[in-house]
C-alpha positions as CSV (number, residue, x, y, z in Angstrom):
1,X,52.5,-2.9,-39.3
2,X,55.0,-0.7,-37.6
3,X,58.8,-1.1,-37.6
4,X,59.1,0.9,-34.3
5,X,60.7,-1.1,-31.5
6,X,61.4,0.3,-28.0
7,X,65.0,0.7,-27.2
8,X,66.7,-2.1,-25.3
9,X,66.4,-1.6,-21.5
10,X,63.6,0.8,-21.7
11,X,60.1,-0.8,-21.4
12,X,57.2,1.0,-23.0
13,X,55.5,3.4,-20.6
14,X,51.8,3.9,-20.5
15,X,49.9,6.6,-18.6
16,X,47.3,5.5,-16.0
17,X,44.5,7.5,-17.8
18,X,45.3,6.0,-21.1
19,X,43.1,3.1,-22.3
20,X,44.9,-0.3,-22.2
21,X,44.4,-2.4,-25.3
22,X,42.1,0.2,-26.9
23,X,39.4,-0.2,-24.2
24,X,38.5,2.4,-21.5
25,X,39.8,1.6,-18.0
26,X,37.1,0.2,-15.7
27,X,36.3,2.0,-12.5
28,X,37.3,0.3,-9.4
29,X,34.4,-1.2,-7.5
30,X,33.3,0.7,-4.4
31,X,32.6,-1.2,-1.2
32,X,31.0,1.7,0.5
33,X,27.2,1.4,1.2
34,X,25.0,3.4,-1.0
35,X,23.4,6.5,0.6
36,X,19.7,6.6,1.4
37,X,17.4,7.0,-1.6
38,X,13.6,7.5,-1.8
39,X,11.8,4.3,-2.7
40,X,9.2,6.2,-4.7
41,X,6.2,4.4,-3.0
42,X,3.0,6.3,-3.7
43,X,1.0,7.0,-0.6
44,X,-2.7,7.4,-1.5
45,X,-4.6,9.6,1.0
46,X,-7.3,7.8,3.0
47,X,-9.4,10.8,3.9
48,X,-8.9,10.2,7.6
49,X,-6.5,13.0,8.7
50,X,-4.8,11.0,11.5
51,X,-4.1,8.0,9.3
52,X,-2.9,10.2,6.5
53,X,-0.5,11.9,8.9
54,X,0.9,8.5,9.9
55,X,1.3,7.4,6.3
56,X,3.1,10.7,5.5
57,X,5.5,9.9,8.3
58,X,6.7,6.9,6.4
59,X,8.4,9.3,4.0
60,X,10.9,10.1,6.7
61,X,12.4,6.6,6.2
62,X,13.4,7.7,2.6
63,X,16.1,10.0,4.1
64,X,17.5,7.6,6.6
65,X,20.0,4.7,6.3
66,X,18.4,1.3,6.6
67,X,19.2,0.9,10.3
68,X,17.1,4.0,11.0
69,X,13.9,2.7,9.3
70,X,12.8,0.5,12.2
71,X,12.2,3.6,14.4
72,X,10.0,5.2,11.8
73,X,8.1,2.0,11.1
74,X,7.5,1.3,14.8
75,X,6.3,4.9,15.3
76,X,3.8,4.6,12.4
77,X,2.7,1.2,13.6
78,X,2.0,2.6,17.1
79,X,0.0,5.5,15.7
80,X,-2.1,3.4,13.4
81,X,-2.8,0.9,16.2
82,X,-4.0,3.8,18.4
83,X,-6.2,5.0,15.6
84,X,-7.8,1.6,15.2
85,X,-8.2,1.2,18.9
86,X,-10.0,4.6,19.1
87,X,-12.5,3.3,16.5
88,X,-13.5,0.5,18.9
89,X,-14.0,2.9,21.9
90,X,-17.6,3.9,22.5
91,X,-18.2,7.6,22.8
92,X,-18.8,8.9,26.4
93,X,-22.5,9.2,27.4
94,X,-23.9,12.6,27.1
95,X,-26.5,13.4,29.9
96,X,-29.9,14.0,28.4
97,X,-32.9,16.1,29.7
98,X,-34.2,15.1,33.2
99,X,-36.3,11.9,33.2
100,X,-34.4,10.3,30.3
101,X,-31.6,7.8,30.5
102,X,-28.3,9.0,29.1
103,X,-27.4,5.5,28.1
104,X,-29.1,2.2,28.5
105,X,-28.8,0.9,32.0
106,X,-27.5,4.3,33.3
107,X,-29.5,6.0,36.0
108,X,-31.5,9.1,34.9
109,X,-31.2,12.5,36.3
110,X,-34.7,12.1,37.8
111,X,-35.3,8.7,39.3
112,X,-39.1,8.0,39.3
113,X,-39.0,4.4,40.5
114,X,-40.4,5.4,43.9
115,X,-43.3,7.6,42.7
116,X,-46.2,6.7,44.9
117,X,-49.3,8.3,43.5
118,X,-52.8,7.2,44.6
């Protein structure tokens, strides 16, 4: 116990960086949005170069604020859709040697339908 008393008319003064009541002062809450931070999502390579390039593009969203993610996601979606569509497309017919059809139903380079031998 202490016998010390402040003088009349002079209230005790505390410094702002001094702990009050023996506890450290709590930091004031920040209402600013947090900056962009990587999500740490692992992207496993697929072995298909075009698809892997699109998946790699997703990492660009890690460095953008949330309102910039949609542009990256839409770009990746368009690219992946184009890759899937290209898988459904049939390769162009390559002309074969004369007398053979390049593709079923396609006319051959040499049409022998009117060959009239006796």
